[in-house]
C-alpha positions as CSV (number, residue, x, y, z in Angstrom):
1,M,0.0,0.3,-0.1
2,R,1.1,3.4,-0.6
3,D,0.7,6.4,1.5
4,K,0.6,4.7,5.0
5,T,1.1,6.2,8.3
6,R,2.1,4.3,11.5
7,R,0.5,4.9,14.6
8,S,0.4,3.1,18.0
9,G,2.1,0.1,16.4
10,G,-0.6,-0.3,13.8
11,V,-1.0,0.5,10.0
12,F,-3.8,2.7,9.1
13,P,-4.4,4.7,5.8
14,R,-3.6,8.1,6.3
15,R,-7.0,9.1,4.6
16,S,-9.1,7.6,7.7
17,F,-7.7,10.4,10.0
18,A,-8.1,13.1,7.4
19,S,-11.9,12.1,6.9
20,P,-14.0,11.6,9.8
21,V,-17.0,10.5,7.8
22,A,-15.1,8.0,6.0
23,T,-13.5,6.7,9.4
24,L,-17.0,6.4,10.7
25,A,-18.3,4.4,7.5
26,F,-15.3,2.0,8.0
27,F,-16.0,1.1,11.4
28,L,-19.9,1.0,10.9
29,A,-18.8,-1.5,7.8
30,I,-16.7,-3.9,9.8
31,L,-19.2,-3.8,12.6
32,S,-22.1,-4.5,10.3
33,P,-24.4,-7.8,10.9
34,A,-22.8,-9.2,7.5
35,A,-19.5,-8.6,8.6
36,I,-19.6,-10.4,11.8
37,G,-22.1,-13.1,11.0
38,A,-24.9,-11.7,13.1
39,S,-28.6,-12.0,11.7
40,S,-30.2,-9.1,10.3
41,P,-32.8,-7.3,12.1
42,E,-36.5,-8.6,12.3
43,V,-38.5,-8.2,9.5
44,A,-42.2,-6.8,9.9
45,V,-44.9,-8.9,8.0
46,T,-48.3,-8.0,7.7
47,S,-50.5,-11.1,7.0
48,S,-54.3,-11.2,5.7
49,P,-56.1,-14.3,6.5
50,I,-57.4,-16.5,3.5
51,R,-60.4,-18.3,4.9
52,D,-61.9,-19.8,1.4
53,F,-59.6,-21.6,-1.0
54,L,-62.2,-21.3,-3.8
55,T,-63.3,-17.9,-4.2
56,G,-66.5,-17.2,-3.1
57,S,-67.1,-20.8,-1.7
58,S,-67.0,-22.0,1.7
59,E,-66.2,-25.6,0.7
60,R,-63.1,-27.0,2.7
61,H,-62.6,-30.3,0.8
62,F,-60.6,-30.4,-2.5
63,G,-59.4,-33.9,-3.9
64,K,-57.7,-35.7,-0.9
65,L,-57.1,-32.5,0.9
66,E,-58.9,-30.2,3.5
67,F,-58.2,-26.5,3.2
68,I,-57.3,-25.3,6.7
69,G,-56.5,-21.6,6.1
70,G,-53.9,-19.4,4.5
71,L,-52.2,-16.1,4.4
72,S,-51.2,-13.2,2.1
73,M,-48.2,-11.7,3.3
74,R,-46.5,-8.4,2.5
75,S,-43.5,-6.2,3.9
76,S,-41.8,-3.0,3.1
77,D,-38.4,-4.8,3.3
78,P,-37.1,-4.9,-0.2
79,D,-35.8,-8.3,0.1
80,F,-39.1,-10.0,1.5
81,G,-40.7,-12.2,-1.4
82,A,-39.4,-14.5,-4.0
83,I,-39.7,-17.6,-1.9
84,S,-38.7,-20.6,-3.6
85,S,-38.6,-23.6,-0.8
86,V,-39.5,-23.8,2.8
87,R,-38.8,-26.4,5.4
88,F,-40.2,-26.6,8.6
89,R,-38.4,-27.8,12.0
90,A,-39.4,-30.4,14.2
91,D,-41.5,-28.1,16.3
92,G,-43.6,-27.8,13.4
93,R,-43.5,-23.9,14.1
94,S,-40.2,-22.5,13.0
95,F,-39.1,-22.7,9.4
96,V,-36.1,-21.8,7.2
97,A,-36.7,-21.0,3.6
98,V,-34.6,-19.8,0.5
99,L,-35.2,-17.0,-1.8
100,D,-34.3,-16.9,-5.3
101,T,-32.6,-13.7,-5.0
102,G,-30.0,-15.6,-2.9
103,H,-31.3,-15.0,0.6
104,W,-32.0,-17.2,3.5
105,M,-35.6,-16.5,5.5
106,T,-36.1,-18.0,8.8
107,G,-39.2,-17.4,11.0
108,E,-42.0,-18.8,13.1
109,I,-45.9,-19.2,11.9
110,E,-48.4,-18.0,14.3
111,R,-52.0,-19.5,14.7
112,D,-55.3,-18.3,15.6
113,S,-55.7,-19.4,19.4
114,K,-59.2,-20.5,18.5
115,T,-59.4,-21.9,15.1
116,G,-55.8,-23.1,15.0
117,A,-55.6,-21.7,11.5
118,L,-52.6,-19.6,10.4
119,S,-52.5,-16.1,11.6
120,G,-49.1,-14.6,10.9
121,V,-45.3,-14.9,10.7
122,S,-43.1,-13.6,13.5
123,M,-39.4,-13.6,14.1
124,L,-38.8,-13.4,10.6
125,H,-35.2,-12.7,9.2
126,I,-33.8,-12.4,6.0
127,D,-29.9,-12.8,5.3
128,P,-27.9,-13.0,2.2
129,M,-26.5,-16.2,1.1
130,L,-22.4,-16.4,0.9
131,N,-20.6,-17.9,-1.5
132,E,-17.2,-19.9,-0.8
133,N,-15.2,-16.7,-0.3
134,G,-17.6,-15.4,2.4
135,T,-19.3,-12.7,0.1
136,A,-22.8,-12.4,-1.2
137,A,-23.4,-12.5,-4.8
138,R,-23.7,-9.0,-6.9
139,R,-26.0,-10.9,-9.5
140,K,-29.2,-12.8,-8.9
141,V,-28.0,-15.4,-11.2
142,D,-25.0,-16.4,-9.5
143,M,-27.3,-17.4,-6.4
144,D,-30.7,-18.5,-8.0
145,A,-31.7,-20.5,-5.0
146,E,-34.5,-22.7,-5.6
147,G,-34.5,-25.8,-3.6
148,L,-33.9,-26.7,-0.1
149,A,-33.1,-30.1,1.9
150,V,-32.3,-30.3,5.5
151,R,-30.6,-33.4,6.6
152,G,-28.9,-33.8,10.1
153,D,-26.7,-30.8,10.5
154,R,-26.5,-29.7,7.0
155,L,-28.7,-27.7,4.5
156,Y,-28.5,-28.4,0.9
157,V,-29.5,-25.8,-1.7
158,S,-29.9,-26.3,-5.2
159,Y,-29.3,-23.4,-7.8
160,E,-30.7,-22.7,-11.3
161,Q,-28.5,-20.7,-13.9
162,F,-25.2,-22.2,-12.9
163,H,-26.5,-25.8,-11.8
164,R,-25.2,-27.0,-8.5
165,I,-26.0,-28.0,-4.9
166,G,-24.2,-26.4,-2.2
167,I,-23.8,-27.8,1.2
168,Y,-24.1,-25.2,4.3
169,P,-24.0,-25.8,8.2
170,D,-27.2,-25.6,9.8
171,K,-26.4,-22.8,12.0
172,N,-25.6,-19.1,12.0
173,L,-26.8,-18.7,8.3
174,A,-26.0,-15.0,8.1
175,G,-22.3,-16.0,8.3
176,A,-22.4,-19.6,7.0
177,K,-20.2,-20.4,3.9
178,P,-20.8,-23.2,1.6
179,R,-18.6,-26.4,3.0
180,G,-18.5,-28.1,-0.6
181,R,-20.9,-29.4,-3.3
182,L,-23.0,-32.3,-3.8
183,P,-22.9,-33.8,-7.3
184,H,-26.4,-33.4,-8.8
185,L,-26.0,-36.4,-11.5
186,I,-28.1,-34.9,-14.0
187,P,-25.7,-33.7,-16.7
188,N,-25.7,-30.0,-17.0
189,N,-26.0,-29.9,-20.5
190,A,-29.4,-31.4,-20.0
191,L,-30.4,-29.0,-17.6
192,K,-32.3,-25.7,-19.1
193,R,-30.7,-22.5,-17.8
194,N,-34.0,-21.4,-15.9
195,A,-35.6,-24.9,-15.2
196,G,-33.1,-26.8,-13.6
197,L,-32.7,-28.2,-10.2
198,E,-36.1,-26.9,-8.7
199,T,-36.8,-29.7,-6.0
200,L,-34.6,-30.9,-3.7
201,V,-35.6,-33.1,-0.7
202,A,-34.5,-35.5,1.8
203,S,-36.1,-38.9,2.2
204,P,-37.0,-40.5,5.8
205,E,-34.1,-42.4,7.0
206,N,-36.6,-45.3,7.8
207,S,-37.9,-45.2,4.1
208,P,-36.6,-47.6,1.0
209,L,-34.3,-44.4,0.2
210,K,-32.7,-44.4,3.6
211,G,-32.6,-40.8,3.8
212,A,-31.3,-40.2,0.5
213,L,-31.6,-36.6,-1.2
214,V,-33.8,-36.7,-4.5
215,A,-33.7,-34.1,-6.9
216,V,-36.2,-33.2,-10.0
217,A,-35.7,-30.7,-12.7
218,E,-38.4,-27.9,-13.0
219,D,-39.0,-28.4,-16.9
220,S,-36.0,-30.2,-18.1
221,V,-37.0,-33.3,-19.9
222,D,-35.2,-36.3,-21.4
223,R,-35.7,-37.4,-25.0
224,N,-39.0,-39.1,-24.0
225,G,-40.5,-36.1,-22.6
226,N,-40.2,-36.9,-19.0
227,L,-38.5,-34.8,-16.2
228,Y,-35.0,-35.3,-15.1
229,A,-34.8,-36.7,-11.8
230,A,-32.0,-38.3,-9.3
231,I,-31.4,-40.1,-6.3
232,L,-28.2,-38.3,-5.1
233,D,-26.9,-40.5,-2.5
234,G,-27.5,-43.6,-0.9
235,P,-27.9,-47.2,-1.7
236,L,-30.2,-46.5,-4.7
237,K,-28.2,-43.6,-5.9
238,G,-28.9,-43.1,-9.6
239,L,-30.9,-41.4,-12.0
240,F,-34.6,-41.8,-12.7
241,A,-37.6,-39.6,-14.5
242,V,-40.8,-38.4,-13.5
243,K,-43.8,-38.4,-16.2
244,K,-44.6,-34.9,-17.2
245,H,-48.2,-34.1,-17.9
246,G,-49.1,-30.9,-19.8
247,D,-47.8,-27.6,-18.9
248,F,-47.1,-28.4,-15.5
249,A,-43.6,-28.0,-14.0
250,A,-42.2,-29.3,-10.8
251,T,-41.3,-26.7,-8.4
252,D,-40.7,-28.6,-5.1
253,G,-41.2,-31.8,-3.3
254,A,-41.6,-33.3,0.4
255,F,-41.7,-36.7,1.7
256,L,-44.5,-38.2,3.8
257,P,-43.5,-40.2,6.7
258,N,-44.1,-43.4,5.0
259,G,-41.7,-42.4,2.1
260,D,-44.1,-41.5,-0.7
261,L,-43.0,-38.2,-2.4
262,L,-45.5,-35.4,-2.8
263,L,-44.5,-33.5,-5.9
264,L,-45.7,-29.9,-6.2
265,E,-46.1,-28.7,-9.7
266,R,-47.3,-25.3,-11.0
267,R,-48.4,-24.1,-14.4
268,F,-49.1,-20.8,-16.2
269,N,-50.2,-20.3,-19.9
270,F,-52.4,-17.7,-21.5
271,S,-55.2,-20.2,-22.5
272,E,-55.5,-21.7,-18.8
273,G,-54.0,-19.1,-16.8
274,A,-52.2,-20.0,-13.3
275,G,-52.5,-23.8,-11.9
276,V,-51.3,-25.7,-9.2
277,R,-51.3,-29.6,-8.7
278,I,-49.8,-32.0,-6.2
279,R,-48.8,-35.8,-7.0
280,R,-48.0,-38.5,-4.8
281,I,-45.5,-40.7,-6.0
282,E,-45.0,-44.0,-4.2
283,G,-41.6,-44.3,-2.4
284,Q,-41.2,-47.8,-3.5
285,D,-41.6,-46.7,-7.1
286,I,-38.4,-44.2,-6.8
287,R,-35.4,-46.3,-8.2
288,P,-32.6,-45.7,-10.8
289,G,-33.9,-46.1,-14.2
290,A,-37.7,-45.9,-13.6
291,V,-40.4,-43.6,-14.9
292,V,-42.6,-42.6,-12.0
293,D,-46.2,-41.1,-11.8
294,G,-48.5,-40.5,-9.2
295,E,-52.0,-39.8,-8.1
296,T,-53.2,-36.2,-8.0
297,L,-54.2,-35.2,-4.8
298,I,-55.3,-31.9,-5.7
299,E,-55.3,-29.4,-8.7
300,A,-56.6,-25.9,-8.8
301,G,-56.8,-23.1,-11.2
302,P,-57.3,-19.3,-11.4
303,S,-60.6,-19.1,-9.7
304,Y,-58.5,-20.4,-6.4
305,Q,-56.3,-18.7,-4.2
306,I,-53.3,-19.4,-5.5
307,D,-50.3,-17.6,-7.2
308,N,-46.9,-18.9,-8.5
309,M,-46.5,-21.7,-5.9
310,E,-43.0,-22.9,-5.4
311,G,-42.5,-24.4,-1.8
312,I,-44.3,-27.2,0.0
313,D,-43.6,-29.2,3.2
314,V,-45.1,-32.0,5.1
315,V,-45.8,-30.7,8.7
316,P,-46.8,-33.5,11.2
317,Q,-49.2,-32.4,13.7
318,P,-49.3,-33.2,17.7
319,G,-52.4,-35.1,17.0
320,G,-51.2,-37.2,14.6
321,S,-52.6,-35.6,11.5
322,T,-50.5,-34.7,8.5
323,H,-50.6,-31.1,7.3
324,L,-49.2,-29.5,4.1
325,I,-48.1,-26.0,3.7
326,L,-47.4,-24.2,0.3
327,V,-45.6,-21.0,-0.2
328,S,-45.6,-18.7,-3.6
329,D,-42.8,-16.8,-5.1
330,D,-44.0,-13.3,-6.0
331,N,-41.1,-12.7,-8.3
332,H,-41.1,-9.3,-6.3
333,S,-44.1,-8.1,-8.7
334,F,-46.9,-5.9,-7.5
335,L,-49.1,-8.2,-9.9
336,Q,-48.3,-11.1,-7.5
337,R,-48.7,-12.3,-3.9
338,N,-46.9,-13.9,-1.1
339,L,-49.2,-16.8,-0.1
340,M,-48.9,-19.4,2.6
341,L,-51.6,-22.1,2.4
342,E,-52.2,-25.0,4.8
343,F,-53.9,-28.3,4.2
344,K,-54.6,-31.5,6.0
345,L,-54.2,-34.7,4.3
346,N,-56.9,-37.0,4.7
347,Q,-56.4,-39.3,7.4
348,S,-57.0,-42.5,5.3
349,D,-54.4,-41.2,2.9
350,S,-51.8,-40.2,5.3
């Protein structure tokens, strides 16, 4: 460095003493949450309840699911939104999510004390994801997070644009750096740039997949028109495919306790509008070389309270029932909404 002045046994740029404003800015920078790994300030979110899933109808049962309730969420924080995947903790209340803008989002759901329906979210924090160098990405394409899996003390994040799966420690997310990458098996040249590794989920330890991670491409298809998919590790490691139907693309997945995979899919075209579907794929069918399909649990279109539904998780309840929580990605557009919807899986089907 040129032009240095030694003082008190240290080396400081002379400019820092010549400019009090610059000196203050320097110390504020090194003490910022991003610099010391502290979580960001709590984000205030305003939630409006969604009581009816089908607009203008009090019907609660849709396919194999029962609608419990939902939220439409908004915040003045510019980083809030663009939710790609959500995973709930064992307490069924706290969650971690990834945003496709390259951010972590953590928080807790709140419930109505009388009905038990979703009433809001609290303790919400949003922090930039860090790369291997410990810095946040400057461009969205560098950290386009789409899928999230939780296994043990690790978080696995799948990215589009530059296809990869990063492995993060499941603690201190504001300062967490990836500890390597998990090979995704699907050839990069087979993955579309903006329709790649969308679904990433950990199977149950006691299932046929023995806790293996599973990835499903959003809309990248093989020569037979089926979605690329892979069992990423474990005794059944290998490629398989998911039968594609119509214009639906896979956006996330979650395993039921018995090992069946719930695949969340969304559709948007000008003739049919927005749509969402959940398929149930039997766990025993997921094998290398297989082409899997499954029963449709629910399908909904523009007349329902849906948006760009991108995240799903299975949330077991204390009483033994199985709930599903879905979230949407608003693309930071004023024309879209950040939704959180909750359904109960019929007891005979869980």
